C-alpha positions, -999 to 999 in steps of 0.1 A, spaced: 0 0 0 27 25 10 48 16 -21 17 24 -43 14 57 -24 50 65 -31 45 59 -68 15 83 -69 26 109 -44 63 114 -54 56 128 -89 29 150 -73 54 162 -47 80 170 -74 55 191 -94 43 206 -61 78 218 -53 86 230 -88 54 250 -94 48 266 -60 84 266 -47 96 286 -77 68 311 -73 75 314 -35 113 319 -40 106 346 -65 86 364 -39 109 355 -10 144 349 -24 162 350 9 140 324 27 151 288 26 121 275 48 98 265 19 126 246 2 136 228 34 100 217 41 96 205 6 127 184 5 119 170 40 85 159 27 99 142 -3 125 125 18 98 112 42 78 98 12 109 80 -1 114 64 33 77 56 36 73 78 66 39 92 56 31 107 90 61 130 89 56 136 52 21 150 59 35 173 86 62 186 62 37 194 34 13 210 59 42 232 70 46 242 33 10 253 33 17 276 63 46 291 43 28 295 10 -10 298 10 -9 294 -28 -4 257 -24 -40 251 -12 -51 233 -43 -21 211 -45 -22 202 -8 -59 193 -13 -49 170 -42 -23 153 -20 -49 146 6 -72 131 -20 -43 109 -31 -38 96 5 -76 88 6 -75 69 -26 -46 48 -14 -64 39 18 -45 64 41 -78 80 52 -64 93 85 -37 113 66 -63 127 42 -85 138 71 -55 155 88 -46 174 56 -81 185 48 -90 195 84 -59 217 84 -70 233 52 -105 241 65 -91 256 96 -73 283 76 -93 316 77 -76 328 45 -94 303 23 -117 317 -4 -153 306 -5 -145 283 -35 -115 268 -18 -134 261 14 -162 245 -6 -137 221 -22 -120 214 11 -154 206 28 -162 182 -1 -128 165 2 -131 161 40 -167 148 37 -154 122 12 -126 113 37 -152 106 64 -174 87 39 -145 64 31 -138 59 68 -174 50 74 -180 80 97 -213 88 81 -227 113 106 -197 137 101 -198 132 64 -235 139 63 -231 172 83 -204 184 59 -224 176 28 -254 194 43 -233 224 49 -222 223 13 -258 222 1 -264 253 21 -234 271 5 -249 264 -30 -215 262 -47 -206 241 -77 -199 212 -52 -236 210 -43 -245 182 -68 -215 161 -55 -227 167 -19 -263 156 -29 -250 125 -46 -230 115 -15 -260 122 8 -282 99 -13 -256 72 -9 -255 78 28 -293 77 32 -294 45 12 -269 29 35 -289 41 66 -322 31 49 -335 66 56 -358 64 25 -377 97 32 -345 117 32 -332 98 2 -363 107 -17 -360 144 -6 -324 148 -17 -328 128 -49 -357 151 -60 -335 181 -51 -307 166 -72 -331 162 -102 -342 198 -100 -307 212 -96 -289 191 -122 -316 180 -146 -304 144 -143 -332 119 -138 -332 97 -107 -368 83 -111 -356 47 -111 -339 51 -77 -367 71 -63 -392 45 -73 -372 19 -54 -371 41 -23 -409 42 -24 -409 4 -28 -388 1 3 -413 22 22 -441 0 7 -424 -32 20 -420 -16 55 -457 -7 55 -466 -43 45 -446 -57 74 -467 -35 96 -499 -48 79 -506 -13 65 -519 -22 31 -533 13 25 -499 29 31 -482 3 10 -505 10 -19 -499 47 -16 -461 42 -18 -465 18 -48 -485 45 -66 -457 70 -59 -432 45 -72 -450 40 -105 -454 78 -108 -416 82 -104 -408 53 -128 -437 38 -148 -413 9 -157 -407 -1 -121 -411 -39 -121 -407 -41 -84 -438 -19 -78 -459 -41 -102 -448 -72 -84 -456 -57 -50 -490 -46 -62 -497 -80 -76 -489 -97 -43 -511 -73 -23 -540 -80 -47 -535 -117 -45 -535 -115 -7 -569 -97 -9 -583 -123 -33 -584 -98 -62 -569 -121 -88 -581 -101 -118 -563 -69 -107 -533 -90 -96 -531 -106 -130 -531 -71 -146 -502 -60 -125 -482 -92 -131 -487 -91 -169 -474 -55 -169 -439 -68 -161 -435 -81 -196 -438 -45 -210 -418 -28 -182 -388 -51 -185 -391 -85 -203 -360 -98 -185 -380 -100 -153 -409 -120 -168 -396 -153 -153 -401 -138 -119 -439 -136 -123 -448 -163 -148 -457 -187 -120 -479 -160 -104 -496 -152 -137 -504 -189 -141 -517 -191 -106 -540 -161 -112 -555 -176 -144 -562 -209 -125 -577 -191 -95 -600 -173 -120 -608 -207 -137 -595 -193 -170 -574 -223 -181 -582 -216 -218 -571 -180 -215 -539 -192 -198 -532 -215 -228 -537 -186 -252 -515 -163 -231 -487 -188 -228 -488 -196 -266 -485 -159 -272 -455 -156 -249 -438 -186 -266 -439 -166 -298 -428 -133 -283 -406 -143 -253 -395 -180 -256 -376 -181 -223 -370 -214 -204 -394 -203 -177 -422 -197 -201 -415 -230 -219 -415 -249 -186 -447 -231 -174 -464 -242 -206 -450 -278 -202 -464 -279 -167 -498 -268 -180 -498 -295 -207 -487 -322 -182 -516 -314 -158 -540 -317 -187 -528 -352 -196 -505 -341 -224 -472 -351 -209 -457 -363 -242 -466 -332 -260 -451 -312 -231 -418 -331 -234 -417 -326 -272 -422 -289 -267 -393 -287 -243 -372 -308 -266 -378 -284 -295 -370 -254 -273 -337 -270 -262 -326 -274 -298 -326 -237 -302 -321 -225 -266 -303 -252 -246 -306 -248 -208 -298 -270 -178 -333 -264 -164 -349 -277 -196 -327 -308 -195 -337 -315 -159 -374 -313 -169 -369 -339 -197 -350 -362 -174 -379 -360 -149 -405 -367 -176 -387 -398 -189 -381 -410 -153 -419 -408 -147 -424 -432 -176 -400 -459 -164 -404 -485 -137 -377 -489 -111 -348 -506 -128 -315 -500 -146 -325 -472 -169 -345 -455 -141 -315 -456 -118 -292 -443 -144 -315 -413 -151 -318 -407 -114 -280 -404 -111 -280 -380 -140 -309 -361 -125 -291 -357 -92 -260 -344 -110 -280 -318 -128 -297 -307 -96 -264 -304 -79 -251 -283 -108 -281 -260 -106 -277 -257 -69 -242 -245 -72 -248 -219 -100 -260 -183 -95 -294 -174 -109 -290 -137 -112 -262 -114 -125 -257 -76 -124 -256 -61 -159 -234 -33 -147 -206 -49 -127 -211 -87 -131 -220 -94 -95 -239 -128 -93 -264 -140 -67 -288 -169 -61 -315 -144 -49 -330 -114 -67 -316 -82 -52 -331 -49 -64 -299 -30 -56 -266 -44 -65 -244 -47 -33 -213 -42 -55 -220 -12 -77 -250 0 -58 -271 5 -90 -308 -2 -90 -327 -27 -112 -295 -41 -128 -295 -76 -113 -316 -98 -136 -321 -135 -144 -291 -150 -161 -296 -159 -198 -282 -188 -217 -273 -224 -208 -272 -218 -170 -303 -196 -170 -332 -186 -193 
């Protein structure tokens, strides 16, 4: 870590000394203090004595106020290299200087807030970013973005919504997708408290913020099913196909259950046949095969899965075929051999992730609406291909 810091900080220190040291000596040709502090700082960096290097460069700041920007950059470099305590020391020293301009103080506050954020000291970071918002400088949008991240981590969804909306107004950058998820989080909290009316209100706000919010449609469908309103639940679940088709496998089972609860088996058959033309995913094919098997058309179901596998091979489809052929065999040699193969396929599926983040590649066996790696919303989706859909 310290070797990496040396590689990054030493060129900066050389430029620091050349640019500002030359200017200072032109103004104070008889004073060696600046040069002595500079060379001492470089020497400490070379010997990986970063504590003493920080002190030497801060002394340079005392001797030459013009080095504010470069000292701030040095602090940022310490933070990026993991030396957060050094970064905090440098940036705190900067903020304490009464000679800073308004713009310099704003940048120093942002840098110190980012130091505390990196260190996990969220309350101090939050206070600094709120102060920046009050100052209304060019760093305001960065402060808002950091505050949104803090409120997400603290699960303070009301304040996350408030700052995200302010960010949209001040920058023109849309955050409707994230805001919709904040409302969905509030809806889930309301459901845990058996407050269906409150949950429905939050879901409505979510869909107003992002009409393509799949999560809101799924939550609405579950609330309607719990109330026995299968027709309206079906409408919500079917909306997922048009909001984001990749999430259709998440609701295809619910859609089938709603059709059956409404005693609309013929409409279910028509619906699934339409999906097979438009979205021939493994989940849709298996849902249709399940329907056919329960109506006494097991062989037709197996043939449909076989045809699908020719064009879209998947482990889940193979597992279904194995189970179908096992059901047709009596206990014996072929049955035992298929059972071994079935167990191997099940083990393979159990070890594989089901979802993957489109942004950073993070994989999971459960659906997460926010990626824990890149922190983006609605980017973790069912895996496609042999191991997925």
